[in-house]
N, C-alpha and C positions, 0 to 999 in steps of 0.2 A: 511562142513569145518567149523571148529572154528574161531572166530575174531582173527586174528594178528593185535598187535596194535605196535607203535614204541617208544613213549612216558611215556606213563604209569604214565604222572604227579602227584604230590602231591595234594590234594584237601583241603582245609581249613576245617578243621572237628567240630568247634564250631559256635556257636552265636555270631556274632560281630568280629571271626576272618577274615582277610584277607590275601590273599596272590597275589601277582603281577609275571604275566607271561608275559615276555620280550620277547625282537628277535623272536618273531612268523611274518618272514618274507613272503612275497608274501600268497597264500592262505593257508599258515601253521597253519593258525587259525583253520582253517578248522577241519585238520587231528587233532591238541590236541585235540579241543573241543569232538569230536566224540570218541577221545580215553576214554575220560573222562567221559562221558554220560552211554557209553557200559561198564565202571566198577563200575560205583556208582549203588548204592541202594537208591538211590533219584532222585528227579527232578532238574532241573535246571530252571531259568529265563534269559534268554539270552539276553540284551536288546543293541540293535545297535541306532548308530548316525543317519541313515536315511535309508530310503528304498533300494537304492542302495546298501549299504552294508546288510544290508539283508539281500536279494537276491542273492547276491554274497556269502553269508555266508551258508546259505540253501541249496545251489548249491555244494559247497563245501563238507560240511556235508553231503549231499546224496551220492557224489563220493566216500569219503574217508572212510566210514561207516554204511549210511541210519540208525542212530538213528530213535526214534520218536521223530517230530520235530510237535508241535503246535504250528500255527501262529496264531498270537491275531492280525487284521488287524486294521489299522486307518479308517479312516471315509473317507478319501479322500477329505475333506473340508480342508479352510482356517476356521481359528476363528471367532467366530460368521458371519458363512456365511450365506448366504439363498439360499444354496442348501444342500440336503438332499443325505446321500448315497445310492445307489443301494441296490436293498434288497438281492442282493447275497453276499452284505460286511456285512450288517449287521446279515445275517446268519450265514455266518464264524466265526462274533466277537459273537453272543451270542450261539454258537456250542460252542466255545472254553471255553467261559467262563462257560460254564454247565461240560465242559468235566473236565479244572482243579483240582478243588478241590480233587478230585478223581484220580490224575496224578502220579503214584508211582515210573516209571522210566522213562525217556526220559526227552526232555525238549522243554520248552514254548519260541516263538520268538519272541519279537515285537520290534518297535524303541522309541526313548526316549520320542518325542511328541508324542505319542499314551499313554504311559506311566503315560504322566500329566496330562489326560485328568480323572475327576473325571466320576464316576460308577454308576450304580444302585446297591440297597445294597441287598446284596446276597440272602436274603430272598425271593427277587421279583422272581427271575429264579423257584425255587423249587414251589413257590406258583401259579404259571402258568403255569408248564408244566402237561401235563396229559397222560396216558398211553391210548389208548383202545387198545381191541383185540376183535377178532370173538365172538359172542353170548350175548358180555354184553348189558346191556339194555341201551339203548341212544335215551333219548326226544329231536326231531329234533332242537324245537323253543330254549329250555333250553342251548342246544349245539352249536348252531350257535351265540348266544348269548355271552357265553364262549369264542366261537374264535373272535370274536369282540372288546370282553373285552382284549382278549390279544395282540389286535394289527394286527390281521389278515381283509383283504380288502373285502368284499362280491362285487362280479364280476359276469358278463355274462358267463365267462370262462375261465379256468385256464389258465397261462402260466410261472409263476413265483413265486420265493418264496414267501412267507405270500400272498399267494390269496385262496379263496373261495369260492364255487357257489352251489346252491341250487339248486335242480329239483327235486318237488316231493319228493321222497323216497331216492333219489341222491346225496351224498354231497363228491363235490369235496375239495380238499386240497391239498396245496404245503406246506408241516412242514418247517419252517426254518433246517438247518443242514441235509436235506432229499437231497439224489441226484434226486429222484424222486416224484413225485404228487401221490397221491392217491386219490379210489374213494371207498367210504361208501354204498351200497349196505344196504337200512333198509327193516324188513320185519315187520311190525308194527313199535314198537319200539326196535326191535332186531336187531342188527349187522349180515344180513343176510354172506356179503361175506369182506373181503378189499383185492382190487387188486389197483397193479400200471398201472398206465396210462401213454402215450406218450403226451406230451405238443403240440406236434402238428400236430397229428394225432388227439389226443383224444381218441383214443382206448386204452383199459386197456390191458395187456401183460401178466400178473401173479398174483396170487393171494397169499397174505400172512395173516400170522394169526395175528399179531399186529403190533401198529405203534405207537411215544411217537412223543406228540406236545411238543416243546418247543415254546414260546413267541415269536410274529413274530417283533415286539418292544423291545427297552429298557427302556420302561415307560411304566402302565397302561394305559388302554382305558376304564374303566369304567364308570358309569356317577358319581362316587364317587371321580373318580382319576379325571375326569374333573374339577368336582367342586372343589376339592383340587388346583387344577390348576387357577381356575380363582381367589379363594381367596388369592392366595401366591402371585400372579401378581397384585392384586390390592394393596395387603400389602407391595409388595416390588418399587411399581412405583408409585402408586395411580393417579393423572391425568384421563381423560376422558380414559377407556379403549375398547372402541368403537370405537376409531379412529385408531385403530393400528389392521389391518387387519389379523394376526397372531393372536391374541387373539379372535376375531370373528369367524375367522376357528374353531379353535377348538373348541369355544362354543359350535358352531354348530354340532360336530362331523366330523368336516373335517379335517384331516391331511393337515398341512400346511408347508411347503419347509423348513428346516430351523429349525426345531424344537426342534432336538436334544441340541441345544445351548441354552434349555428352559429345559431341563430336572428335573433340582433340585423340579419345582415348582410342581412335579406328587409327591413328597417325603418328610419325614418328615427328613431324612439325606440320605445323598450318603455314596460312596463305594469307597475304590480305590482299584489299581488290586492288592496291597500287601493282602486286604481283602478275595482276592479269593485262594490264593496259600496255598499247602499244608503247614505245619508246615515247615517241613524239608527238605524246599527250598534250594539252593545255586545259589544267584543272579552273574549272569557275566555280566559286563559291559565294552563293546569294547571301544578301545580308541575314543575319541572323542564325548562321550556321552556329555559330561561336559559341554563342549564349546558349543555345541547341544543345550542343557537344559536352558540354558542362552540367544542365540539366540531365542529360540521358547519365552519362558517367553515375552522379549523383544519384537517378534513380537507380540502377544495378548495382551503387552498392549498400544501398535501403534496403533491396528486396534480396541483396545475399546475406546482408545480416539478421534480415528477418526469417531467412531459412534456412542458416549454415548447420545450424543444432539437429535440426531434423532427420537422426540417424537412418530412417527408412528413403530416403531421398538426400543423401551428401551431394554437395554444391562444390564444383568447380571452380578455384578460386577468378575472383574478377578478367584479372588479367590473361588469363589462360582461356578463355570465350571471344573478349574485346580489348578494344585498342583503345589506348589513353589521349586524350584529345589532345595532350601536349605530343605525344607519338605523330600522333595526325599529322599537327601541325607543321613538326620537324621533316616529316618526309613528305610533305605536298612542299616545299620549298627547295626540294630536286627538280621540279619540273614548272615551265610557264606559267603562272598563276595571273586569272583574272578576277577582282572583287568586285562584285556590282550591290548596286545600293540605290534606292530610292532617295535618298536623303545624302547627311555630309556623313562621311565615313572617319576612324579612326586609322593614320595611316600614320607611318614615319616619315621624318621631314623633308627627306629629299625624295620621297614615292611621286610618282609619274601619275598625272591624275587628270581625265578627261572627263568635263562635267559636259554633258549632253545639254543641248536646247530642248529639253522639254519642261511645261509647264502643267499644273495638275487643271483639269478639269474638274472644276468643284459642283458639286450637288446644287443645283440649280430649279427654281420653283418655277409656274408659268410667268409667270411675273417678268423673274430673270433672265426666260425665256422669247418674251418680246425686247427685252433689252439688248439684247446678244443676236437676234434675227429681227430687228425692225421691220414693220410694213413700207410697203413705198413711201411712205407718207409721213415715215419715223426715221430721227436720225438713231445712231444706238452704237455700242461698243462689243468689243468681242469677248469669248468665253475668258474663262479664268483671272487671273490678274488684270486690272485695268491700267497698271503700271509698272509694266515687265521692266526688271534690275536686269541691267548689263549683264553678258555673262560672265564669270570670272573663269575663263578657260583656262587653264594651266598648259595642258596640251591642246594644240589646236587642234582644232577637231572641222575641218572646211565641209561644209555638205557637200555629197557627192552628187556630179548631176542626173538627171530623171526628163524625162519627157518636158518641153518649155510649158505645157501647158498645167504643168504642179502649179509652177511660178505665177501665174498669171492672175490679175484680180480677180473680183466679182461686181456686182451694185452695192454690195456690202463694203465690202473692203475700204473702209476710208482712212485707217488711220494703220500702221505697222501690228499693231497689236490683236487686230483682229484676220483668226486664220483666210487665208484664199478660198481653201477648198475645207469642206466638211464631211466625213464618212460615218452616218448611225450606224450602231450595229444593236440586233436585235438578235433576242438566242430562240426566238419562236415564231412564225409565219404571224399567229395571233397578236402577238405584242408589236409584231411592225405594222399591224394594221392601226394597232393604237397609237403607235409612234406618226405615220403617216397621218390622220386625220389632226393632231396636233399640230404639225407641221403645215399641211394643209391649211390648215388656220391662220397661218401666218402669210400665206401667199408662199409657201417654199415648196417647190414640187422634187424630189430627189431622186435620181436615177436608180435603179435597183440592179445591181452589181451581183456577180456569184464569189468574186475573191478579190482578197485585196488587190494582188497584181493589176486585175483589171479597172480598177478603181484610178489606180498608179498611172495607168499607162490611158486613162481616157481625159479629156477636158472638161468633165462635167464641176461643176461647183462643190453640187451635192451630191451624196450618193447614198444608202440602204442596203444594208448586206445581212445576212446571216451570218453570227459569231460568237463561239461561246467565250465571249472578252468577260473581265470581270468589270474592270474601270477603264474607262477614255483617258485620253492625255492630248496634250495641247502640243507639237514640234511647231516651234519659231522660224525656222530656216532649213526647209522650205515652209512657208504658212499651213499646217495641214490638223484640222483637229479629227479624233477619234472618238465618237462621244458614244456611251453605252447606256444603259436601260441604269444604271446604277444614280447617271447625274441629272437624268429626267424623273426616276419613280422611287428610287432607291429600293428596287427590286432586283433580283435576282432566280433565273428560271435555269435549272439546270437537268434535263429531262433525258439522258438520251438512250435507249433501249434496243436492242436488235433481240428477233429471235429467230430460233433453229429448225430447221426443218423436219418434222416429225412424223413418223406414222402410229404412232403406237396407239393399239387399244387398249383404252381404259379398263373394261371390264374383263378382259384376258384373266385379270384374278380371281374374278369368282366363277365365269362360266369354262374357264378351262382347266380349273383344278391347278394351276399353278400355285408355289408357297404353301402348298396345305402340309400339314405336319400331323404326325402321328397324332391318333386318338382325339384328331378335328373333326368335329360333327358334318356328316355328309348327309344326302337324303336319296334313298331306293326309291324311282316310283313305284316299282311291285311293292316294294318289303318297309317299305317306312326312313325314322330316322336311324342310323345307326354313326359307328365311332369307325374312322381311318386306321388301317392297321399298314399299311406299306404294300406294296408290290411283291407279288411273289411268283417264284418260276414252278411250273409243275409239271410234269412227266403224263398223259394221257395217252396211254398205248405205245405207240411209238413217235408221236408226238410232245413236242416242246410248246407250251404257251406260258404267257402271263395271266398274273391275274389280279384285281384289285382285291384285297382282302378286307372285308367291312367283319365289325362285330358288333351285337346286339345283347338285347337284354338276356342274362343268364349266360352270357361268355361264350352266345350261340356264335359259329362262323358263318358267312356265304364268302364265295369267292365270286365274282363277279368277271365275263372274263371280257379281253378289252375291246372287242366287237360290239361289246353292250355299255360301254362310256357314256351313252348319247343317255342311258337311262340314270345315272349319277351327277347331281350337283351340289355343287356346296353348301351347307344349312347356311343358310342366315338368318338370324330373329334373336337370338341369342346368345349370351357368352356360353363358352366351351362347358361349363359347370350346371346352367339352366337350361340347357339345349335338352329336349327330349329324347329319349331312348324307349325303341318300339320292341314290341318281340319277334323272333321270326312264326309265322303262320298264325299269328294273334290276327283278331278281323277287326280290332280295335282301327289297326293303320285304314283297314279298308272303309269304317266308317269315318273317319276323321276327313280321308280324300273323295268320300261324298259328298260330304259337307259342306269342303271346300268348293268341289265342283256345282253345287248347288248354288252356293254364294258368289260365284266368279259369273255363274251365268245370268244372275240378276243382275249384277257392277254390268256385264255387259251390254242389255238390254237397255240399261239405264243410259252407258256411254253414248251406243247409236242412236238413241234418242235425242240426246243433245248435240250428237254431230249433226242429225238428220235437220232438226231447229235451224246450227248455225250455217248449212248448206243452205238451205230455204231463202234465209236469210241473202240477198245480194248484198255485197260491199260494191266500193269501186275498185275497179279495173285499171292498175297504173300502167301506163305508159313507159319503157325505158330508152332513153335516147342513148343512141349506143355513142355517139361522140363523146357529149358530155361527162357521161358516165365513166367511159374512158379516160378524158382528162382529170375525172376524179379521182380515180382510180389510180392512177400513174402519180396520182401526190402522194401515196402514204407511203412512207419512207423505208419499209419494212418486208420482208419476204412475209407473204400471208403464207400459214399454219395449211397442211391440207383441211385439218378440222375447221377453221374460219373460212376458209373457202366451200366448202359442204356448206355449213351454216347461211353463207350470202348466199347463197345457190339457192336453199331453204325457203328464205325468205324473200329474195326476187321472184321466185315461182309465186309466193304465197300473194306477192303484193302485185301481181301479174294478172291472177286468177279472180273470178267473180267473188268467189267466198271472201268476207273476212277474216283475214289474219288474226289468229290468236297463237301466238309461238315464243315457250319459252328457250332463251339461250341461255346455255347453264356452262359454265365454266370456272377452276381456278380463281384465286383473286391473279390478276396482271398479267393472262393469260389471252386477251384480245379480244373481248365482248363488247368494247363499246365502238372498236372499227365497226364490228357487224351492224351496229344501230346506227353509226354515224352515214353507213351506204343506204340503210333505209330511210332514213331523215331526209338523206340528198334527194333521194328519186319522188319523195313527199312533196318539196318544195318545188321539184323543179316539173310536178303536175298541178300547182300553185292549190296545195294543201299545208296547213299547218299543221308543227308537229309541237307534242309537248313532251318533257321532259321529266320525271318525276323521282326524285331522291330523297330517300327516308330520312335526311342531316344536312343542316346548312352546310356545313364541311364539304361534303359527298359532293352537291349543287354546286357551291365554286370551283371545285377541281372541275365537275363536267363544264361548268363556262368557261374556264379556262381552254381545257383542250379541246374542246365545239372551236371556238374562236380562234384556234391554231390551227384544227384542220381545215376550216372553211372559208379562213385568212383572202384566197384568193378567188373568192366567188360574192357574188352580189347580194347575199345572204343574208338579216338581219337576224340577230340574236341576244336576246337577252337574258335575265334571270331575275324570280320572285322568291324574296326568301324573307327570313327575320333583319337579315343584315339589312334591307334596304328599309327608309322612312316608309311612312304613311305618304308622303305625297310625291315619294319616286316612284311607290306602286302603285298608287290611282295614275300616273303619267303614264305606266307601263301597261297596265290594264288596257285603257282607252287606246292606246297604238294596237294592241290586241286585239281588241274589239273590231278595228277597222281594219285589219291586213295587214298593218305596217310593219310587224314582227313573223315573221317565217319561222323560229324556233326557242319558246321558250322552254326556259329551264326554272325548278322549283321545288320545294319541299311541300308539306300537305297545305299550305295554304293556296298552294293553284289549283286546290278543289273545295275552295269557298265559293259559294254562291255567288257573288260578286265578279267571278272569271266567266267570260262570255269570249268568244273566239267567232271569226270570221266566217273561217273554212277549214274548222279541224278535220285533218285526216287519220294522223297519227299517233299513237302514246307509246311511250319507251316510258317502261317501270322498270328503276334500278332497284333490286333487293327487295319485291315485294312484301315478303314474310315478315318487314321491318315496320308495315303500315297496321295500324290500328282497325280496329272493327269497320268503323265507322268510317275508313278511309278506304275499306274493300270494298265496303258497300256502293261509294259514290264511285269508284272507279270498277266495279262490275254494269253497273248503269249505261256503262258505255260498251261494254263488248259487243252489245249486238249491231253497232252503229257505225264503229271505226274500227281501225285495226290496230291491235296492241301487240307489242314486243314485250315481254319482261325479261329480264337479265338477271340472274344470281348465281349467288358462290354454293348454294347451299348445295351439296352433292345429292342429286338426282341419278342413279344410274343409267345406261345406255338401253337397259333392257323395259325402261319406261316406254319407249318412244312408241310404239306400236300400242301395247296397252291403254295408253293414255289421250292413244290419238282422238279417241272421241271428246275429250274434254279439253286437249293442248296438246299442241305440237311440239315436239321438243327437237333442240341443238346440241350437242353438247363436243366444247373447244375443251381438249385434253392435251395441247402441248405446250411446253414451258419458254420459257425465253432463251435467247441463247446464254451458254454459261452461265445460267442461274443453278446455283447450288442450292441442295435442302439445309434444312436449318437445323444448327445441331442444337439440341432441348435437353435440359441441366435441369432437373428437379434438389431443391435443396432447403434445408431449414433455413430462416432467414442469417446473414453474418456479413456486419458490414467488411470484412475482407472478400467476400465473393462479390459485393458490389461495386469494392474498390478496382479491381481485377476487370471485372466485366468492362465499368463504364473508362478506363483509363487503355483497355486493350483496343477500344471501339476509337475511343480519340486517338491513341496513338498512328492511326491509319487516317484520319479526317473524317473518320464517319462520326453520326447522331446515334442518339441513345432514348427510348421510349421506355419509363420507370410507371407502367401500371401502378396507381394507386387508388385502388374505388374505393374511399370513404373521403368525403368532401370536408368530414369535420375537421380530419388530423393531415390533406393534403398539404399545405404549406408548412406543415410540422416536419411532412418527408422531405419536401425538397431544401427544406433548410439543413435538415442531417448529410445531405447530399453533398451540399455546398461545401460543408465541414469535411465530407471525407475526400473530394477531389478539386483539389485547388484550380484545374483547368477549367473544368467543367461550366458551362455558360446555364445555368437552369431557368425554366419558366413553368408554370404551373397551368393547365388549361384543364374547363371539368364543364358539364352542362348548363349549369347555374351561373355562368358568368352572363356579363352583358355581352351583347352579341358584337357590339363593334370592339369589345377588347379581347372577346375571341377572336377575333377577325383578325386583330394587328400581334396576336401571340401566335398565332398559326401561321400567319406570314412571316413573323422573324424564325418560326422557326422552319419553316420551305424553303425560306431562301439564306438558309443557315448562318442567322445571326445569334441567334443560340444551338446549343448542340445538344440537353437533354432537356426531355419534356418528361414534366410530372405531371400523371395525366388519369382520367376518367376511364369509363368505356366509351367516351366518345370516342376513340379514335381507330372504333372498331372495324368502320367501314368508310370506306374512300380515300382515306388519304396514300397516297402515293408519294412516297419519297425516299428515292432510290438511295441515296445517301444513308438512311438511316439502317443499322442491319444488327443491332440487339435490341431484342426488349427484354426487361423485367417484370414480372407479374408477379407484384405482393399479393399474398392470399388464393394464389389459383385455386386451392382446395373451394372455394365459391364461386366457380364462374364451372358451368356447363362445355363439354366437348366441341358441340360447334363452337360457341365463344373462344373456348381455345384457340381451337383451329384456325377462325377469321381473328383473332389479336396477332396469333404465329405469322399471317401474312402477312402482317404491315409489314414485316423487314423480312433479307431474301430478296427485294425488288431489283436487286444486282446483280454482277460477276463475283460479288465480294462473299467470302464463309458468313453468314450469318450464324446469332446466336438468338438462345429463349431461355430464360431462366427461369422457373417458378418455381416462385416462393411458397412453403406449406409450414404449416404446425407438426409438430410432433404426428405418428403417426398413430399416436395413441388417441389423437384429439382428433383424428380425422375419421368419416364414414368409410367403411368397405366402398361402396359406391362410387365417392370420391377418388380414392386409393386406384380403382379400378380406372376411373377415368384419366387419371395423371398416368397411369401407368401405359393407359394406350397411345395419350398424345407425345409420350418420349421415346416410345415402339417403332410409332407410323411416322417417321420426318421426310419420305420421300416425296418429291415435288406432285403436285396432283393429287396424293395420298386423300384428297378429299371424294374420290371417285372410287376407291378401291377397299379394304377387309376394315379399315381403323374405323369406317363411318359406317356400320353397321345400322346403328341405332339411328344416326341419320338418316339412313336409305327407309328404312322401318316408318320415321316421322315424316319425312317427305313424301311419302305415299300414304299416310294413315291422315294428313292435312289433304289431302284431294280427294279420297275415295271413301274415310269415315274411319270412327274407331271399332266397329265391328269388323272390316276388313284387315286392319290391324290384328284384331286375336287370330285370324284364320292364317294372315302369313306368321303369324309366328308358329303354328302350330306344323304347319307343312312347308314352312321357310319361305325365304322371301321369293329367291331366284324361280322354283319350282310354282308359287303362287304368281307370277310374271306371265310364267310360261302358258300355267290355266288360262287365264286371262286375257291372254294375248290368242291361245286356239279357241278358248268361247268366242270372243268378238269373229274370228274369221268363219267360224262353224253359222255363227248368224247370220251373217254374208253372206254365203252361199245356201240358208236356206234350210242348215242342218237344225238339227235340237242339240243343243248342245251339255244339254244333262246326262246322255249319252255318253259312256267312254270311250264308245267306239269314235264319236266325232272329238274326243279331246286327246285322244293318245294314238300317232301315228305309230304303226309297228315297222319297224325295217324288219329285212329277210336276214333271216341265221342263215350263214355258211358256213359250211364244212367240206371242206377240200384235203384233211387228211395231210396239213403239211406243216415243218415249224414253221409260224407264219409271228413274230414278235421282232420288236428291236434290241438287238444283242448289245450285253451291258460293254462288249468293248469297244463298242461300236458307240454307244449314249453311254455315258459311266452316269451322271447325274439324274437320279431317281425323279424330279421334280419335273426335269423337262423331259422323260420319257414320256409321264403319265401327261404332261402337257400336250405331247401330238399325241399320244393315243386317243387322247380328248378327240383334239381337233380332225383324226380322222375319223374314229364313232360318227361327229355330227355332222361328217360331208354329204352336201347330198346332191351335187356336180361333178359332170368329170374335170371342170375348169377349176374348182377347188382344190380337187384333191393333187392334182397337175403343178398346179403352187405350194402343195406341202411337200410334193416331192423335189422339185426344185431347189426349196429351200433346204429341205435337209440337205441335198448333195452340196448345196454351195457353203453350209454349216460346218457339214461333219465329213465330207468324203463320198464317195461312191459307195452304193447301196449294196451291203453285204445281201445273199442269197435267202435267208431268212424274213427280212424289211422288204424285198422285192416282192416276197410272197405274200405278206401283208397289205401290200399296195393292192396285187395282184386280187385281194378279195375284197379289199377296200372299193375296188372297182366294181365286179360281179355283183358286192352287195348295193351299190348305186343302181344298176342295170335291174338284180331282180325285184327292188323295194316298189321300180316304178313301173313293172310288170305287174304286180300284183300277188306277187312269190311267196310264200311265208318262210319255207327253207328249202336249202338246196345242201344234198352232201355228195361227193365223189372224193372215189379210193382210185388206187390200180385197175379194179378191175369195172368199174360204174358206182353208178347210185341213183339217188331219186331227187324229184322235187316237188313240191307241196305247193297246191294253188292255195290263194286266199277265195274269198265268196263272188268275186267280181275278177277276175284274172284281166291284166290287159293283155289278151293274147289272139292268136287267128283260131276260131277252131277249125277250121277248114286243112288248115297246114297242119294242126294236129292228130287230124285223123286222117289226113294222105301218111305220115310220118307211119303210125299206128301200122297202117294198113302195107304199105311198101316192104317194112321191114320189123314186122312182126318178131324177129329172133333179138333184135336188137331195143326196139321199145315198146312195154305194155302195161297196161294202167292198173293199181290197184287199189277197187275203191272208185269216186267220183272226182275227186281231189290228187290221187299222187301220182304220178309218173315212174317209172322204174327202167332205167337205161344201163346197158352194159358198156363199155369202151376199155381200150388196152391203151394207158397212160402211165407209164413210170417216169416221166419227168414232169417240171412242173408246167412249161411250158407249154407241153402237146398237151398235159391234160387242163389247162386252164384255156388254150386254143381250142381243143374241144369241145367244151362247156359253153363260152362264150358263140361256137358254131351252131351247137345245138338252139340257145338261146334265140340268135339270130331267122333260125327255119323257123320257130313258132311265134315271131311277133312281127 
């Protein structure tokens, strides 16, 4: 389908020429620019006044024509800031700069403040770019030196743009501008393979032929560049440079935050964005640029004056870093220019002006809607102005021909003022459903279209489509109206999130000992709680092996062979200082362990009893219709994560079984739990069952209503809500419909639990954040448990180790995959300071974002809001807290949700349920008064998009804080990774979460033996009871693996894998292997990540293989050297006695029994393969 445009407006043809476009009302500017970009054979540079206008214009252009748009982002920092931009932003900037000079058609788009920043010279990118391909000769040391010089950072593991890692012949790197990291595998000095790999799993996915490397910074990092930086610093600032931390860091080869504001010191001269533009570029200024440029220059000067006297951080002059507005205005005059505006423009007297035939689509009420679209019995007038004035067009703008249908009238077109055609635009399917109901009441049935082009090419008078437009408009010629929700409801919804695929295992941190630090507490199954002292390589006889060194009371040392790492777990249950420290050879640990075993045995029996009662109670067996369910799944706009798919599969299995479902879906905020619940609700409704969704707060219930309406919009499913936002009359009507079965899905707060709530066929209850409900409400919920299916959603961290252990009470699914490009939240702890508040808010508003300011004291909350208004003039501030009237609170939250306000001063009412991707800064006043769980939840309110998010925790002086508060804050600041709710920063939450389910007595036992060991014991006790064994006997709880000694050096060599923590991680995984498939998977991963296996590591895999085999055979010990060895059998070995007797009888000189359980054998095996082969052959003969 060819591109059909509306305006085809004139463009300036000569350098220096300017055309003024006026009366581009609403989002028609996107339509006009899309038309222009599509038809021009040259590129454009579009400059907007701010980030909000930029994003709005990008969305409009993408809807109306989707031309090529190259976004050049700003740093998202304030002038002279002490922060650096995130590597992803730097990647986007460098990619854009690299692409600009060769852009033939399309547009570059940026904000005026970004245009005012100076840039590195154009030759810098070219000189520091590199193309490499398979077969190239690549010297590893020289190449890594080039990467360092180009700004790449050497790390142990690559996860973000601008990082690289070297492991022998393997080089991992994440180039700027690339969506994936790459793995280079060298064969001698030749590139053998280039492969894409996943930053989550570190496994390769596909091979490629070549990659292009752009520099990782906007300045060089060679020794010459650093020396130039040092020399220029001394020349510019004088004084003692050693008093400047930033100068010292850079001198010593370390990147310093905020270095971007000193980048000119690396170069002889700087460039501007104009230097990167193709010669035939047309510059487009969007209304407001001139004023914003002046404001930004004033802000630059103000921040320079405020910081210029700081001797530890001297500042470059403003004109050394930034471009003055007058200079930009003069330089732009050398290009053809478009100046676009919604209204009248200030312009020279002889200026060429194009006045577009566009009118404003005013906000209208339902009564006005009746006038605009009368029913067949009524007359009426059109949208917007009732008496439009004739256009005063200086330069004639003749409408470009479009399909004749666009000019045809309809039954309502009785005057020229009425649009012949109207396209309604909604931003979600749920909102579309509401708009359709409104229009159907006026006997208007719009046709659904998937694009603007499809509407233009049709003959339909009314259309409806999905579009992220903010404001509609009316085109007079041809007569077309574009109407958005703003004109109907004064509401705007903007939620667009994508998820990335991940297979990261959230419990690896605990179970695999990764990130274990020296002196961290660990628990050994046989010897108790000690302290980790690192890996030690010891020589025993002629063989080398690595051991984990543990220290105990009286500084006693225990060296644990790597083959026995399955006996070691990280201790969780108390912090490092308060964790117990046992004494080697002391009976105390055995008593502690015995007490824990008795305790878990009782708990296991209780859980199994509950399990039996649940299993005995038959629930509803749901049928899952394949076609309808597939259609619903297809409507999900994102790629499901593996965790999500697994949770969904669990839920589907539960609902298909006879047993009633009682499952907890656990996942950090924003990780996709709701979609799991939606699919369960869909199945329930298809089976003619009603669904109740319980939320702890009215705000969360409101958000669930919106999300469910959006998701179910294309299906005939009735959804409603009951909460304090509803009047008593409305509630009565809703409850009546519910009892009659006219509502399929009801969403509500605790009010849904009132006695007058009656269902016709309740089948499924979905509970969000169950721990937030009170005791009475929980009792009401519990009364439902044996009758209907229960699905609970929670962000409270419960580790995956609870899965089997708690299967008697509740089934558990964990979702631990973060959304696409979601960044961790940078967290800072400060004493309360006005300057920090001002900077934090201004930094967020500069990029078009929003801010939460949490002040949990209602008595002074309005005073705090007034203070913020005075500090930041650009802030649109409002206040929200739980004691407000519900209608007032709803209006305030709606205004913030729809971005009519940008700073919300609030109480902890925002703790759960508020999902606003544009809010990426939270300031928490008196954070010392909040628990770590609350802080984790509150911090989760920001960072819901791909922007770097910030959390500021304001506290009093440490002298006035408790030690617990200091430790809580230190933990929340230290652990800011995504999904950290499932990791080590939340040990106290793990204990609390399990304690709530199992009781306080069990919590005490957990602290004695450690959380992980306790859960292992509980799991084993449940399995023992199920199999008819007595769990009080240690033999049934501790499965002993075989001890293998082939008298060979078996370890991961340091020169193969230098990182100690990663070596420990793989040792632990190998020790935990129970099947050949698991072992093979680790081997493939290690070859993929680190290269071919060296001999000592091959030995280790061979021993691990034998360990798995001998353990299943009931062998407790196998020893083999060059000349022979011995095998120790357990009490009930899994062997063929007749085969062993035959062996002893036929070859008595090689095989002899020494006592009832030991077999001695002789063999001649100097080589590893021979020795392993002979041992495997021997084992095969007796099994």
